[in-house]
N, C-alpha and C positions, 0 to 999 in steps of 0.2 A: 504492499500499502506505501508505504514511503518515498520507493520509488517511480512511482505512477505521480503521484503528488508531486515531486520535483521536477519530473517529465511535466507534467502539468503547466507548472511555475514557469519554464522553457521557453515553453510554446506559447504562453500567457507574455512572456518580457519580447518573443518574436514579434508577436502581432503588434505589439506597442510599440517596436522601432522600428518595423518595416510597415507598418499597417497606412500610415502618413504617404508613403511614398507610392502606392497602388492607388488608380483609379478608373472611372467608369469608364466604359467609351463609349459613344453614341444614348441613347435612347433605350427607354421600356420595352421597344418591341424589337429593334435589332442593334448589333453592338457587342461589345465584348470589357475587354481589359484592360490595364497598359500600367509599366512601372518606371517612374524614373531614374532616369539614369543618366541626367547632369542639370545645370542650370538653364529649364525653359526647354527642355528635352526628354521626351515620352518612347518609349519603347513599347508598340504593342504587333500583333498577327495584321497582314496586308489585310487577310478575308476581314477584321473589324471596320473596313473603313467603306465608306458607299459617299465617294464623292472627295473631290481635293480638301475638302472644309468638316470638321465634326466640332462636337462638343463632349466634354470631358466632365466628370465629376470628379474632384479630391475627398478624400476621405471625411474632413471633417464639413460634406455638404456645398462647400464652395464649386460654382461650373465656371470655367473659362471654355471660351473659343480657339481651336486649333486649327493649327495648317500642318498641311503632309508638307514633309522636307524632301523625304526620298520615301519609296515604295519598290521591295522586291515582291511581285506577285508570286512568282514562281516557286522565292522561296521562305515563303508569309513573314515577311518581315517589315515593318515600318517605323520610319520616324516623325513623329509631331513636334509641331511646335508651339510651346504653347506659355505664358508666365504660371512657373512652378510656385513660388512666392515660397522661399524655403524651406522646400517639400523636401528630404534630403535624397539624393540620386544613392539606388545601392551598388556597390559594389560585385564587380563579378569575381565570384570564386577563382583562389590560386591554383587547386587541384579538380581535376573533374573528379567525380563521385566512382566510389566503385559498388558493385552489385552487394546490396544490405545495408547501404548508406541510408542512416538515417534523413528525410527531406519535410521541410512545412511548405506548403503548396498555399495562395493565397491570390484573392480575384474580389473584384471590386462590380458584381453583376449590377446594371443598370443602374450605379452608383448609387444603391442604400446601402453601401457602407461595406468593409474589411470582411473578406470569411477567410477563415483560417483551418488548414487543414493538416493534419501528421499523417506518416505514411515510409513508404521505403523503398530506395533503389532495385526497383527489380528488373533490369538489364539496360544494355548500354548497347551502341553503335546501332539503334533501330531506324527504320524510315518508315515515311509517310507520302501522302500524296499531296503535291501543294495546291491552293486552287483551280491551276490549268493541266492539275496531272502532271505535272515534272515529280519526279522520286526524290525527294529531302531525306539525305543520311545523316546517321551521325546524332539521333535523338536518344533521347533520355527516357527510361520507360519508368514509370514509379507507382504509387498505391494509396498517393494521398487523392481523396474525393476532394470532384469540382464539380460546384453547380453551375447550371448553364449560364453563358455569359462569363466566365471566369478565365477564356483562351484570351491566353496576350497578361497574362500577370505572370507575378514571378514563383519559381520552385526555388526554395532556399536553402543553404544548410544551415546544423544548429546555433553557429555564430549569425547567423541574420546574410551571407554573399549569396549573391546569386548563382545558381547551377544551371539554369535555363528559362525558356519562356514558355508556359504550358500552353500548346497549340491541339490537341487533338486528343480525341476522348477514343480509346479504344472498345469501351463495353467490359461487362465483369468486372469493374473493379481496377483498369488498368490507365492509363494516361501518359499520353507524349510530351515530353520538352523537349523545345532546341534546345541544344548543349550549349552554354555559354564560357564557349570554350574561345582560343584565339583565333581561331575563324572569325566568330562573331565579332569579338570585338573589332577585327578589319572590317568588316561588314556596317556594323554599327555607325564608324568614321565615317566610310562612306555614302551611308544613307543621311547621317547627316548633315555631308556638304553639299547633300542635293545631287550625289554620282546616284541616278537611278541604271540599276542594271539596264540591259538592253540585251536579248538572248532573240535568236531569229526562230518566227515562227510561221507555219506552213499555211494556219487559217481554214483547215479542216476539221470536222468530225468523223472519229473510228470507231469500228468495233473492232472488237478482240479477234483474234487469229482465228478462233475454233467458232465464232460465229460467221467467220468468210467462207471459211471450211465445208458449213450446215450448208450455206446458200448456194456455192457453188458445185454442191454436191444435187440439193434440190434441183438445179434447172438444167443437170446434165454436166457439168463442166467436170474438167479436173480438180483434184482437192490442189492446191498450194497455200503454204503457209504464208502470213501475211498479214498486213491492218487492213482495212474494208473502208474505203472513203463513201462514208456515210452523207456526206455535205460540206460544201465548198463556199465558203466567202464571195462572195462578189468581193473583185478588186484587189485579190490578197496572191499574194507568192503565188500557192497553187492552183489558183484559179489564171493569171498569167503564163503560168510554164506549163497549163495547159490539163492540170490533172482534172479530174470528171468524177462527178460522183459517180459509184457501182465501179470505178478505179480498184483495182490492190495492188498494193502499196507491197514490193518481196525483196527490194534492196534500197539502201543511201547510202552514198559514199565509199561503196565499192564493199560493203557488207550486211548479210542476209539481216532483214528483216522480220523479227517472228516475237516483238512483243511494243508494246511504246515506248519502252526504257530505250530501246535498239535506237528506236526514229527519236529519243529525246537527246543521244550521245551522239548520232549523226549531226545534228542541229545545231551541236552544240560549236562545231568548226569554224573557220572561216573559211571565204569563197566560196566562188559557186558550186552549188552542192547537186550532183547527180541523183536522179532517182529515178528505178525501174520500175515501172508498173505494170500489168497485166491486167489488160480490158477485153472481156470476154476469152477466148482465146489465145489473144495477139500480145506477145511482150515489146511493150517501148520504152526508152528510158529517154525524161526530161530533164530541163538546167534547170534548179530553182537560184536567181539573182541571188546573191549577197544581204 
């Protein structure tokens, strides 16, 4: 009982120290949480933003208008500028947490005040899909429960140092956080300078390989591994290259395409990209400009 009481007091101390640095993003209908990481700088998930300007609510109930300085949609991170008025910036943890490390997660859902929970690191080096489907690697998995609207809030160690940014609810009591490692420091610095990363995109909607095989079999065509193009945005790089709805993308940049991750990796290169598609029974190669 004594140990539980001591742990409770420790968590309460973290809530008192870190809670004022956790903000609500948006309103009761849509939004999430964020964390102060510098003077007039707030870090949150990109999926919490709906436009360049957003309202934030501090732990004391004060509201302010914030402006997005830099947004990495694929990496699900954003830096906001807003008057933090003395709210302390969280310090990034020096060491990456290992499995079994105790953690405390905080959020400020709907701006109704900080919520604080306790758990343990259950896995490291996990991955999840960003808002546009790209794979984000290196996440920390933990068991500190989170209310809806807590994404973008911090997960911290027992010293109150930032270990990660909560971003994804796995279900069954598991959650993912973007690790607060050296890579995150660099991304925060770049986003704070307004350096929003740009990544090549095709502008297509895709169906996975198993769906493509089923559809080709249903119409009497040979089965092929690849990604089926379900739609093409007008005036997109794909449309300009001649890719059409119904095409099967089977290779890009000289490598076979069997999954969305294969295609995203190919799109990460520079220069014109050659993409091989199968249209009906005909195979052709098109070039997507950089």
